N, C-alpha and C positions, 0 to 999 in steps of 0.2 A: 502494500500500500503505500509506504513513504518513497520507494522508489518510482512510482508514479507520478507522485505529488513532486520530487525532487526535479524529473524530466519536464512537469509543466512548469515550475518556478523556472528553471533555468531558461526552456525556451522564452517565456514570457520577459523576463528580464525586468519585471516590477512586482512589489512582493505584497500589495494590499490584497485584500479577501476579495474585492471587486473584480480586479483586473485577473485575480488568478481562476476567478469561476467563467469570467469570459474568456479568458485563456484555455481555459478547460474544453469548453465547448468547439475552440477551433483544435485542438488536439486531439479531442475524442476519437476519431477515425483512423490515428495514428496505432490505436492500443488494438489489443486480442480483446474477445469476448470476456472473459476472467480479468483482464484487467479494467476496462471500462466497469463492470459490475462493483470491483473494489472501489474503484475510486467514486461510485455514487453512493456505497457505504460510508465515507467517511463524513463523521459529524460539523457541525459546523464548529464544535470546539477544538477539533483536529487541525485547522488550519493556521499555519503561524502568523502572529500578527505583524503589521508593517513595523520595519525596524530598518533606518538606513543606514546605519554605523556598521554594516556588517554588508561585504561584496559577497561572501558564500554561504550558501544556507547551511553547508556542511559547519563553518565557522559559527555561525548563528546556533544551530542545534547544541554543539559543544559547550557554549557560552553560560553564564547564570540568568541572562535577561531571557533566556527561552524557558528557563524555571519558572518565572515571576510574572506571568502574564495571567493571573488566575482572573483580575476581573474583567479580562476580554473574553473569559470562556462562557458557553451557552452549553447548558447541558439540553440532553433528549429527556426532559422528565427530572423532577426533584424525587426525595424521599417523602418529602412530604405531600406532593400532589400524588403521587400515587396511594399514599395511607389515605388519604382523603378522598380517593375514588370511590363514589357511590354506583356509578353506572355499570350496569351489568348486560352484557350480551343477551342474545336469544336465549329463554331457559328451554329445555327439553323436556318435558315428562319421562321419569327413567321408565324404562320398558316394562320391568317387572311390575310398577304403578298401573303404565297401562294397559297391561294385560290383565291385571287385577280388576280393574275397572270395565272393561271388556267384558269378563266373566259376569261381574256384578250387573248388567244391562242385557245381557244377551237373551233374556228372556221376554224384555219389555217390547213392547210394539213401536215401531219408529214412527207412525203417524200421531200415535196417542201422544209419545214423549215430544214430540212437537210441539204440540197444541200447550203442553205441561209447560213447557219451555217459554212459551208467549205469554204464558199466567204469569211468571216469575218475572219475565221482564218487565210485563205491565208494575208489578208490585215493586220494584225496584226503581221506576222510573216516575212512580205515584209519590215516591219519597225523595230519589233522588234529584230530582227537577224541581223539585220546589226550592225557591230561591229565599232565604231567611231575609230579612227586613235589612235594606241598605244592600245586599249582594245583586249581583248582574251585572252585564255588560252587553253592548252590541246594540245593534238597530230596535228588535223585539223591546228590549228592555227600556231603549228613550221613546219608541212611538207608547210603551205602557205607561209610561210617567209623564208623557201628553196626554193622554187621555185620560186620568187619574187628574191632570189639573183641569181638564174642562169639566169633569165629574162635581169635583170639588168647588168651583168657580158656579156652576149650577144648584148649589143645594147639597153636597155631599153624598155618601155612596152607605150602604149597610153591606158591608164585605161579610158578615157571619151570613147572613142570609144569602148571598150568592153561593156561597159555599156549599151550604144545606140545598138550595134549587139546582146545584148541579146533577146533570142527568146520568145516575148510575145503575145498573142493571140489580137485582136482587142479588146478595151475597152468597156467594156458593159454600156448601160446607168447608169448612175450614179456614175461611177468610173472617176477618174481621177487620174494621176500622182503626185506623190508626190515630191517634193523638199529635197532629205536625202544626206546625207554624204555616198559616197561608202565606204565600208569597208573593213577590210583585211580578211573576212568570204566569200566564194563563196554564192553567192543568192541562196537562201532555194527554193524547189522545190513546184509546185503547188502539193493541195491534191486536186483539181478539176480538172486541164488539165494536163495529164500525161506526163511527159519527159518534162516539160516545167519549166523554169526558171522565178522565181518572179521578176519584177522591182519594187520597191518602190512605195506605191500605199494608199489608203484609200477608203472607199466606204461610199456613201453618202445613207443615212438609208431613204428607202422609207418604205411602209408598210409591205411587206414580209421581210426585212432586219430587222426591228424596233422590229417584232414578234420573230425572230431569236435571236436578241441579247435579249429581256426579256427572253428569256426562258434558254438561255445557258449561260449568264453572270450577269444577276441581283442578282442571290445570291452571286457570290463571290465580287460584287461591294458591296453589303450591306455589308458583313463579314470585310471586308476590311475596308471600312468606319466607321464601331461599332469599331473596333479596335483601329484606328485615333483618333477617335473622344472619345472615353473611355480614352485613353491617356491622350489627352486634359482636360478632366473633371478634372482626378485626378492632373495634373500638373499644374492646373490654377484653385484650386476650388471656386474663386469668380466668374468665369467666369461664367454666364447663359445668353446665347444669347435669344433673343425674335424675332429679324429677322435675315432670311438666304437668301443671295442669292447663287443659285446653278448653275455653267456655266455647260454646257454639261451634263444637268440634266439627259437625258435618261428617262427611268422610274419612276423617284424620289427616286433612291436608297438611295442617301444621305439622303435625307429628314428623310424617316422612320428610319435611325439610327441615327439622330440628336434625333427625336422623341422620342428615346428609350435610350438615355442618359441625356437628358435635357427634364424638363417638362414645360419649361418657354416659347418653341416656340411659337409663334402667329402670325408672318407672313413671308409667302415664296414666294420669285420670282425665280421661273423656268425659264433659257433659255436653248433653243437648237434651231440650225437649222432646224432640221426635224419635218415637219408637223405632221407626224405619230407617234413620241415620245411625242408629246404634246397630240395631241389624245390619247395616251395610258396613260400618267399621268390622264387626266382626265375622263378616264375610272376606274382607280385604286382610284381614290378619291372617284367614283360613287360607287365601289363594297366595300370600306373602309371609310363611311362617320363619322365613329369615331375618322379617323385620319385626316381629311378633316382640314387644316386652311385657313385663310385669305392670298390674294395676287394675283398672276396674273402669267402667263405663256407667254413668248418673244421667237420671232425667233431669234434677233439679242443684241448685247450692243452695245450702242454707246457712244462715250465722251459725259460727262455732260447730261447723260440721267435721267431722274427723276424718284423719288421711287425706285431705284436700292441700295441705300446705306442700307448697313446692319451689323449687329456686326458680323456676321461669314460670311466669302466668303469660298466656297469650289468648286472645280472644281477636278473630278474624273475621272481620264482615257480621259480627254476630251484634253490635251493640245499635246500629242503627235499624233494626229490625224490632227491637222490643218497643212495648205499647206506647211509654210516654217516658217525658224527661225524667219524672221521679223515678220511676222504675230502674232506667239507665244509673242514677246518681246512687242508688240502692246498691245495683250490682256491682258499679266499679267499687264503692266501699267494701264490698264483700271481698272482691278480686285483689286490692290492694292488702285486707287482713289475712291473705291465704298466702301473701307472697313473701318468701324471704330473700329473695335478691332482686329481682327485676320482672318488671310489668311491660309486656307489650301488647299496645291496642292497635287495631290496623281496621280500616272501614274503606270505603268507596270514596273517589276522589271527586265527588261531586258539592256542591255547596252544603247543604243540609247535613249528610255524613262527617264532612270535615268539620262542621259545627259542633257534632257531637261530640268528636275527638279533641277537638280545642277544649270543649266543656269539660270534660274528663279530668285533663290534665291541670286546667285551672281549681276545680275539686280537689284532687289529688295536695296539689302543692297548699291548699289551702289545711285540709288535715293535717299534714306533716306540721306546718307551721303552728299548730295547736298542742303539739305534745314535744316534750325534751326527753333527753336521754334513750334509754332504750326502750323496746317494747317486745312482746313474747309472741312469736308466730309458730303456734305448735308446741313444742317443747323448746325452741332454741330463741335465745335474746339475739335481735337485731336490732342496729341502729335507726331512731325514728326519724332521723331526715330525708330527705329526696332531693334529687336532683334530675336535669333530662340528659339523656345522655346524645339525643338525635327526635326528631330535625332541629329543634330550635338551642342556640347555644347559651342559652339561659333560662332562669326562672322567672323571667319577667311577664306580662300579658304579651299573647299572641296578638303581634302587630298587625294582623290584619283583620281585626275586628273592628265593627262598625266600618268595614270599606267593602266595595265589591269584590274582593280579591279571598280567595282561602288558599291553603298550603295543599300541594298535591304533588303527586310525581307519576312516573311512569314507568311500566316493566314489559317489555315483548314477552311473548310466550307463544311457542308452538301449538298449534291446535292438532291434537290426534286427530286421525279420521272418524271417530265416533263423535268428536266434539264437531267437526266440520258439516257432519249430515245433520246432526240436531240442530245446527244454527244456519244449514241451507248457505253455509260459506264455502265460496270457491278458493278464498286465501287459505293458508295452512299457517297463518300468523296473525295475532291479534297483537292490542296495545290496552294494558288493562291500568285504568288510572286510581290511584288510591293515596288515602292519607293515613300516617301514624304517628305515633309516640311511643318512646322507650325510655320509663321511668326505673332509676335504681336506686335501691336504700342508700342513706349516707349523703354526707356533704359533699358538694362537686367540688373536686382538686384542684387545689390552687392553680393561680395562673403562671405557666413558666414558657411562654412562648420565647423563641430565641432573641428577638429583636427587642423585648422587654428586660432581657436576663442580663444582669450588670458582667457576670462572668463569658470573656470572649472564648470562640469556638478557637481551637488550634488550628494551625495552618503549617503544609508541609509542601515539600516541591513538587512538581511534576511527576518527576522521574520515582520519587519516592510513592508518592499514590499511587503509580502504577504497580507498583511492587506487594501494595496492601491495599486490593481495591475493595476487600469487604471491611476494611477500616476507615479508607479516606474515598472522597468524591474525585472524578478526574481532575477537576479544578485543583485539589489538595486540601478542600475544607473537610475536616473531620466528619466522618457520617454519625447522626443521631441515632441512639437506639429506639428499640421497637417500644419501650415502656416512656423513655422521651415523647416520643411521636404520640403515643395514647392520651398522655397528659397535655401535651398541647392542643390536640385536636378538639378539646371541650372549648375551646376558646377561638376557634377558626370560623369565619364566615359563611352561612350555608346559601349555595345558589339556588334562589328558587323558581328561575324561569331557563329556559335554553339561552345560551349566550348569544349575542348578537355580533357576527364577524365583520366587519368592514376591513378596506385597507388601510392598514397602519396602527387600527386600534382596535380595541375588541369591546363593548359594552356587556355588563352583569348586572342583574338585579340582585341583590345579597340581601341575608336576615343577618343582621350586626350580633356583635355579642352586647350592643347597647340597647337591644330589643328596637332596633330601627330598620327599616326598608330603606337600602339605599340602592342609588345605582352607580356604580363605578365605570371607571374608565381606565385601560391599561392601554399605553402608546408605546409601540416601538422606540422611538425614543428616548421615552424616560424609562424604563427598563425592560432590556429584552429578553431577560430571563422569566419574569412575569408576563410579557407578552404572549410568549411562545407557549408558556403553561395555559394561560387562559383563552388560546385559540384549540388549546386540546380538552378545555374543562367540557363537563357536560351537566345537565340539569340535577341537581340533587347533591353536586359534589360539597364536600367543604375544600374552601379556598383560602390557603395561608398566607397569599403576598396581598401587600399594601399597595391600593390605584394610585394613580395620577391626581385624580379628581374623583370625588363623591359629592353625592348631591342625594342629601333627603327625600323621599318624596311621600305623598300620601299615597298608596297603590291602588291605582285605578279609583279617585274620589268620585263618586257619584253625582253626576250634574245633570239637570235636566236639558235635554237635548233643543236645536233649532226646531220651531215649526216648519211644516211643508212650506210655506212661502217663504221662509228663511233658507230653505234649504235653495231652493231656486233660483236666489239672489247670488248663491255662492258659485265661485268658479270652481276648478277638478280638484284643484290642490287644497282648496280651504275644505273641501268636502271630506278629501282623503285624510287630511288630519284630525277628522273626527274619529277615525276608523283604525287608528294606530295600533290597537290593541284587540279588536275583531277577530278574534281567530276563526 
């Protein structure tokens, strides 16, 4: 590789990086294929910086100046960025799990399962698409706000009466109306009953509904749980749970994900109000004896119930299906009382489920603030404090409260054949939106970020760093240990939207440790390393670098949109400026 570089440098006669790259393109045809491949693999950090004091590159390589160009080195990703990466590629359901699900639904009629799947989707949409007060965006929301303004001018409206007068067919066996907040968006239309608006409701899972859920939603639940639990394992490397409590276990998707993340799982307690779901978990254990663990399956969770305390308590896509906020609050409190170490709550990435998750976090922090010292969980004494592992870098209020925004993340999942048939989909991949929190007992670790630490890091020459790559970075900086990165990551901002990449700069929206949502800009001229890492960052990642500029912004501040007459007077650029965040 160095031989190729020497040839390019000697032939060009100029040593600056830009001219070396230009000369490289001219001389590429002179090299063999293997030499060209080696040349392409040379990172930016390997190019020799400009130094006119030496006439020959061999003399420069032997000099001390060659070893002291640490500030010019740009790494292909830093250890901090790799540690904070949440993005996970396409998640594929393991073959044993897919085969077990196929065996469970083998005797179910496909047409009937499709109908039950649409009923489940109707139930999810009736609550997911409820927009809590202040949430929402886009043309439909602005049109709705204009209509509301006109109705107020005409003497007001009776929202409760409108909800009661919604056309809704007679509830079928197993369906019940859910208490939810009427939102600012019209109720969604039913996929099963034509020309019918949905009232907020949930489905009670019988045998048919359970099979439809397993076929359509189990792969997505597994993919999301795998992403969240993998992040927990990375952020808290010393945590290896031996017991798991799964509330709303369904077919056991969270257990399969936990087993793929940790090998220490020995006991499992699954709780689901549906007898059909519990039978499905038992059937899955029979089909996969190698994944079976000790434990029990229960129909309900009661206060002071024995044998339900666990190191890891998880509830995936279950809280939003409870009938009311009061029931959710009681459930969250019981789950926390059964938690020895970590509690994970996951739900759909829509406004109302995200509100449920955010309010559960606020309630847990309030509970922890009222207790001091230690508490007993079963027969074990654990710290009474609490801290948020993810996604918030603090214990402050959710910065999206009273704004049209909400915290949500995405995970791509491969659809097995039975899922494609149930959903009538031609694509074998889907994107699952979700919101989540990871809460852990004990106080938050102290802030030990590198740029706040008064202890300087040690540096060595580049040649010494090449001899000890496990201890030093290519630029000669001492590597941080895994434990150091884990402590520092508690105070790194979280990227809450996909970064906007432009020529020469990258724009990201982050949730900071101060509890604010800010727009950060990284430019190539300000910090090349931060700029390069920002271009590789993804939605949901923790990002350790400091920006060139930061602007605090009220995320998606609700405003009443212009009237149709005002829109007609606007030019195209003005109209497009109103739709910057209309996805």
